[in-house]
C-alpha positions as CSV (number, residue, x, y, z in Angstrom):
1,M,-19.3,35.7,-61.0
2,K,-15.8,37.5,-60.4
3,Y,-16.2,37.4,-56.7
4,T,-18.8,35.3,-56.0
5,F,-17.3,32.1,-57.5
6,P,-13.9,32.6,-55.5
7,L,-16.1,33.2,-52.3
8,V,-18.1,30.1,-53.2
9,A,-14.6,28.1,-53.9
10,V,-13.6,29.3,-50.8
11,I,-16.7,27.9,-48.5
12,A,-16.2,24.8,-50.2
13,L,-13.0,23.8,-49.5
14,A,-13.8,24.7,-46.4
15,L,-16.3,22.0,-45.7
16,I,-14.4,19.5,-47.7
17,A,-11.9,19.7,-45.1
18,W,-14.5,19.7,-42.4
19,I,-16.8,16.7,-43.8
20,G,-13.4,15.0,-44.4
21,S,-11.8,15.2,-41.2
22,A,-15.2,14.0,-39.6
23,L,-15.6,11.3,-41.4
24,G,-11.7,9.9,-40.4
25,L,-9.5,11.4,-43.0
26,Q,-7.5,12.9,-40.7
27,H,-4.3,11.3,-41.9
28,L,-5.4,12.6,-45.8
29,F,-5.8,16.0,-44.7
30,G,-3.1,16.4,-41.8
31,V,-0.3,14.4,-43.5
32,V,-0.7,13.7,-47.5
33,V,-2.1,17.1,-48.6
34,P,0.5,19.3,-46.3
35,Y,3.2,17.1,-47.9
36,A,1.7,17.7,-51.3
37,A,0.9,21.2,-51.0
38,L,4.5,22.1,-49.4
39,L,6.1,20.4,-52.7
40,L,4.2,22.4,-54.9
41,F,4.8,25.5,-52.9
42,V,8.9,25.0,-52.9
43,G,9.3,23.2,-56.3
44,G,6.6,25.8,-58.4
45,F,8.6,28.4,-56.2
46,C,12.4,27.8,-57.6
47,W,10.7,27.3,-61.3
48,R,9.3,30.7,-61.4
49,V,12.6,32.4,-59.7
50,L,14.6,30.6,-61.9
51,Y,12.8,31.1,-65.1
52,W,12.4,34.5,-64.6
53,A,16.0,34.4,-63.6
54,K,17.1,33.7,-67.1
55,S,14.8,35.9,-68.8
56,P,17.5,38.6,-70.6
57,V,17.3,41.7,-69.4
58,P,19.4,43.7,-72.6
59,F,18.8,47.3,-71.4
60,R,19.0,49.5,-68.4
61,I,15.1,50.4,-67.2
62,P,14.7,51.3,-63.6
63,T,11.6,53.0,-62.7
64,T,12.8,56.9,-62.0
65,C,11.0,60.0,-60.7
66,G,13.5,62.3,-59.5
67,Q,16.6,63.9,-60.4
68,G,19.0,61.7,-61.8
69,F,22.7,61.7,-61.8
70,S,24.0,64.8,-64.2
71,M,26.4,67.8,-63.0
72,P,28.4,68.0,-59.5
73,W,26.0,71.1,-58.0
74,V,23.0,69.7,-59.2
75,K,21.0,67.9,-56.6
76,R,19.7,64.4,-57.3
77,D,17.5,61.6,-55.8
78,K,19.4,59.1,-54.8
79,F,16.8,56.4,-54.2
80,E,14.7,57.5,-56.9
81,A,17.5,57.5,-60.0
82,P,20.2,55.3,-57.9
83,V,23.9,55.1,-59.6
84,S,25.6,52.8,-57.4
85,T,25.5,49.3,-55.7
86,G,24.6,50.7,-52.4
87,E,21.7,53.0,-53.8
88,V,19.6,50.2,-55.6
89,L,20.8,48.0,-51.9
90,C,18.9,50.6,-49.8
91,R,16.2,51.5,-52.5
92,M,15.2,47.9,-52.8
93,F,15.5,47.3,-48.8
94,M,13.1,50.5,-48.7
95,E,10.6,48.9,-51.4
96,I,10.9,45.6,-49.5
97,F,10.5,46.3,-45.7
98,L,8.3,49.7,-46.3
99,F,6.5,49.6,-49.2
100,R,8.3,52.8,-50.6
101,S,6.7,52.6,-53.7
102,L,3.0,51.9,-52.2
103,W,3.5,55.0,-50.3
104,R,4.3,57.5,-52.9
105,N,1.2,56.1,-54.9
106,T,-1.3,58.8,-56.3
107,K,-4.5,58.6,-57.5
108,A,-6.0,61.0,-60.4
109,A,-9.3,62.5,-60.2
110,V,-11.1,65.5,-62.7
111,K,-12.9,68.0,-60.8
112,P,-15.1,70.3,-61.9
113,G,-13.2,73.4,-64.3
114,P,-12.5,70.6,-65.7
115,E,-9.3,70.3,-63.6
116,L,-7.0,67.3,-63.5
117,T,-5.8,67.0,-59.5
118,Y,-3.7,64.2,-58.0
119,S,-3.7,63.3,-54.5
120,A,-2.1,60.6,-52.1
121,T,-3.9,57.3,-51.4
122,R,-1.7,56.7,-48.0
123,W,-4.5,54.6,-46.7
124,L,-3.8,51.6,-49.4
125,W,0.1,51.8,-48.2
126,L,-1.6,51.3,-44.4
127,F,-3.9,48.6,-44.8
128,G,-0.9,46.7,-47.1
129,I,1.9,47.2,-44.4
130,L,-1.1,46.1,-41.6
131,F,-1.7,42.8,-43.7
132,H,2.1,41.9,-44.8
133,Y,3.7,42.8,-41.5
134,S,0.7,41.1,-39.1
135,M,1.3,38.1,-41.4
136,L,5.3,38.0,-40.5
137,I,4.2,37.9,-37.4
138,I,1.9,35.5,-37.0
139,L,4.2,33.1,-39.0
140,L,7.3,33.6,-36.5
141,R,4.9,33.1,-33.5
142,H,3.4,29.5,-35.3
143,L,7.2,28.0,-35.1
144,R,6.9,27.2,-31.9
145,L,4.6,24.7,-33.1
146,F,7.7,23.3,-35.6
147,V,10.8,23.2,-32.8
148,G,11.1,21.0,-29.7
149,S,11.5,24.4,-27.3
150,E,10.5,27.6,-27.1
151,L,12.4,30.7,-29.4
152,F,13.5,33.4,-27.7
153,F,12.1,36.0,-30.5
154,V,8.7,34.0,-30.1
155,K,9.0,34.8,-26.1
156,A,9.9,38.4,-27.2
157,L,7.3,38.8,-30.2
158,D,4.8,37.3,-27.6
159,A,5.1,39.9,-25.0
160,I,5.1,43.2,-27.5
161,D,1.8,41.5,-29.4
162,G,0.1,39.7,-27.2
163,F,-2.1,41.4,-23.8
164,T,-3.9,39.9,-21.5
165,L,-7.6,40.7,-20.0
166,H,-8.4,40.6,-16.4
167,P,-11.4,37.5,-17.0
168,T,-9.2,35.9,-18.4
169,P,-5.5,36.1,-18.1
170,E,-4.5,32.9,-19.3
171,L,-5.4,33.7,-22.8
172,S,-3.0,36.0,-24.1
173,L,-4.8,38.5,-27.0
174,Y,-3.2,38.9,-30.2
175,L,-2.9,42.2,-31.6
176,T,-1.9,41.0,-35.2
177,D,-4.8,38.7,-35.3
178,A,-7.4,41.6,-35.5
179,L,-4.9,43.7,-37.9
180,I,-4.7,41.4,-40.2
181,L,-8.5,40.8,-40.7
182,V,-8.3,44.4,-40.7
183,G,-6.1,44.9,-43.3
184,L,-7.6,42.0,-45.7
185,I,-11.5,43.0,-45.0
186,A,-10.0,46.7,-46.3
187,L,-7.5,45.5,-48.9
188,L,-11.4,43.7,-50.5
189,A,-13.6,46.3,-50.2
190,R,-11.2,48.5,-51.9
191,R,-11.8,46.3,-55.0
192,F,-15.7,46.7,-54.3
193,V,-15.9,50.2,-53.6
194,I,-13.7,51.9,-56.0
195,K,-15.3,51.4,-59.3
196,T,-12.1,51.6,-61.7
197,V,-10.3,48.7,-59.0
198,N,-13.2,46.5,-59.4
199,Y,-13.4,47.1,-63.2
200,I,-10.3,45.7,-63.6
201,S,-10.4,43.0,-60.3
202,L,-10.8,39.3,-61.5
203,A,-11.7,36.0,-60.3
204,N,-7.5,35.1,-59.2
205,D,-7.1,38.4,-57.6
206,Y,-10.4,38.0,-54.8
207,F,-9.9,34.2,-54.4
208,P,-7.0,34.8,-52.4
209,L,-8.3,37.8,-50.1
210,F,-10.8,35.2,-49.4
211,L,-8.8,32.6,-48.7
212,L,-6.6,34.6,-46.7
213,I,-9.9,35.6,-44.9
214,G,-10.7,31.9,-44.2
215,I,-7.2,30.7,-42.7
216,A,-7.2,34.3,-40.4
217,L,-11.2,33.6,-39.5
218,T,-11.0,29.7,-38.8
219,G,-7.3,30.7,-36.5
220,I,-9.2,33.2,-34.5
221,L,-11.6,30.4,-34.0
222,M,-9.4,28.1,-32.6
223,R,-7.5,30.1,-30.5
224,Y,-10.8,32.2,-28.7
225,F,-13.7,30.7,-29.9
226,L,-13.5,27.0,-29.7
227,R,-10.8,26.7,-27.9
228,S,-12.2,23.9,-25.7
229,G,-12.1,21.8,-28.4
230,V,-8.6,21.9,-29.3
231,D,-5.8,20.5,-28.0
232,I,-2.5,22.3,-28.9
233,V,-0.7,19.5,-27.0
234,A,-2.1,17.3,-30.4
235,I,-1.5,19.9,-32.3
236,K,2.1,20.1,-31.8
237,Q,3.0,16.5,-31.7
238,L,1.5,16.7,-35.6
239,A,3.5,19.2,-36.6
240,L,6.9,18.1,-35.2
241,G,5.8,14.7,-37.0
242,L,5.5,16.4,-39.8
243,T,8.8,18.6,-39.4
244,T,10.9,15.6,-38.7
245,F,9.2,13.4,-41.5
246,K,7.7,11.1,-38.9
247,P,3.7,12.1,-39.0
248,V,1.7,11.1,-35.9
249,V,-2.4,12.0,-36.5
250,P,-3.2,12.0,-32.9
251,A,-6.9,11.2,-32.6
252,D,-8.3,14.2,-30.6
253,I,-7.9,17.1,-33.0
254,A,-11.1,19.3,-33.8
255,S,-12.2,19.7,-37.3
256,I,-12.1,23.0,-37.2
257,F,-8.1,22.7,-37.0
258,Y,-8.3,20.1,-40.3
259,V,-10.2,23.2,-42.0
260,H,-7.5,25.7,-41.0
261,L,-4.6,23.6,-42.3
262,F,-6.3,22.3,-45.6
263,L,-6.8,26.3,-46.1
264,V,-3.2,27.0,-45.4
265,S,-2.2,23.8,-48.4
266,C,-4.7,25.2,-50.9
267,L,-2.7,28.8,-50.1
268,L,0.8,27.2,-50.3
269,A,-0.4,25.2,-53.6
270,Y,-1.6,28.4,-55.5
271,F,0.8,30.6,-54.4
272,P,3.4,30.1,-56.7
273,F,1.0,30.1,-59.8
274,S,-0.7,33.4,-58.8
275,K,-0.1,37.3,-58.4
276,L,0.9,36.5,-54.7
277,M,4.2,34.9,-56.4
278,H,5.5,39.6,-56.3
279,M,7.0,38.3,-53.0
280,G,9.9,36.7,-55.2
281,G,9.4,38.7,-57.6
282,V,10.2,42.1,-56.3
283,F,13.5,40.7,-55.8
284,L,14.6,40.0,-59.9
285,S,12.2,43.4,-61.2
286,P,14.7,44.9,-63.5
287,T,12.8,48.2,-62.5
288,R,14.0,48.3,-59.1
289,N,17.7,46.1,-58.7
290,L,19.2,48.2,-61.6
291,A,21.0,51.4,-61.5
292,N,20.2,54.4,-63.3
293,D,23.9,54.4,-65.2
294,S,22.5,54.4,-68.8
295,R,24.5,57.8,-68.9
296,M,27.7,57.1,-67.0
297,R,28.1,53.5,-68.9
298,R,27.2,52.4,-72.2
299,H,25.3,49.4,-72.3
300,I,25.7,47.2,-75.3
301,N,22.4,44.5,-75.1
302,P,24.6,40.7,-75.1
303,W,22.0,39.4,-77.6
304,N,22.5,41.3,-80.5
305,P,23.5,39.8,-83.5
306,D,26.9,40.4,-85.2
307,I,26.0,42.5,-87.5
308,R,29.1,43.3,-90.2
309,P,29.9,46.7,-91.4
310,H,28.4,47.0,-94.6
311,S,30.3,50.1,-96.5
312,Y,28.4,51.8,-99.5
313,A,30.9,50.9,-101.8
314,S,30.8,47.5,-100.9
315,Y,26.5,48.2,-101.3
316,E,27.0,49.7,-104.8
317,D,29.1,46.9,-105.9
318,E,26.9,44.4,-104.9
319,F,23.1,46.6,-105.9
320,R,25.0,48.3,-109.0
321,A,23.0,46.7,-111.8
322,D,19.9,47.1,-109.8
323,M,20.2,51.0,-109.1
324,I,21.2,51.7,-112.7
325,E,18.1,50.0,-114.0
326,Q,15.6,52.1,-111.5
327,G,17.8,55.1,-112.7
328,I,19.6,55.6,-109.1
329,P,22.6,57.6,-109.5
330,V,26.1,55.5,-109.1
331,E,29.3,56.3,-108.4
332,K,30.8,53.8,-110.7
333,E,29.7,52.5,-113.8
334,L,29.1,49.0,-114.5
335,P,32.0,48.0,-116.4
336,Q,31.6,47.9,-120.7
337,G,31.6,44.8,-122.6
């Protein structure tokens, strides 16, 4: 049930948009739902980030796995145990843009002997990179739908990412359209094939993967297989109307587009309340964005209560009678009389 229910849910969402647009509800799926999803995305994203930003971090808890700063002649690992702001920024850059912690991911296994062995799982890093960067390039390419003129970097991405085939020179084939599916299917297969990962996976781990695969498949269908029934000019008119808050819903947009747009809207609405929020959370993770300088500076927890010192003499004055009654030696006896 943990993977059949998310799959059925995504198929049901696609059918809802398909049937609804066929019944004349284009304004609902083309204007109302995207605006509502965008509001949920922006509001939920800001709420989660502000909630995390207000969470107290009283101690320095950076994750370190290299030689820390010690004696001058001991070589240290600047990126695994950073002690300055610049080193932390370099570490964050490599984490955000290169997935460095995923690159260093290892797998433990027990071999006959028994012998505990560790091996690298770089394939996970590769498929993660394929998916995330393909998604980024596809999103940047889609900017042409929301602006009046062609952006220079979008043209550059087209030249790098796209290529044409001889029988259809007017149609560019994009590498990222294939790579994003390869990355998503590999990440999904990982949760099916690896028993330990499958055991800890929940329905909310499968749902975004199925949803992203559905978005990618509907986009590919529109571009390569149902191109004759999809009016790109009408779609751009709708997108520009949404951007300028003057939405106009053309009558000649195929239902497959509304399925694609509805799945994207569902992803936006679901995003702030899911594990996908690691996109924003990585910037606020104290295990990554703090310097490992606990041995160089004293960090005092600002949320600790103000505790006044209590000397032994005052302690004995307060509890002298009870201490004598319990047979505990005291420095001063009770006053006579």
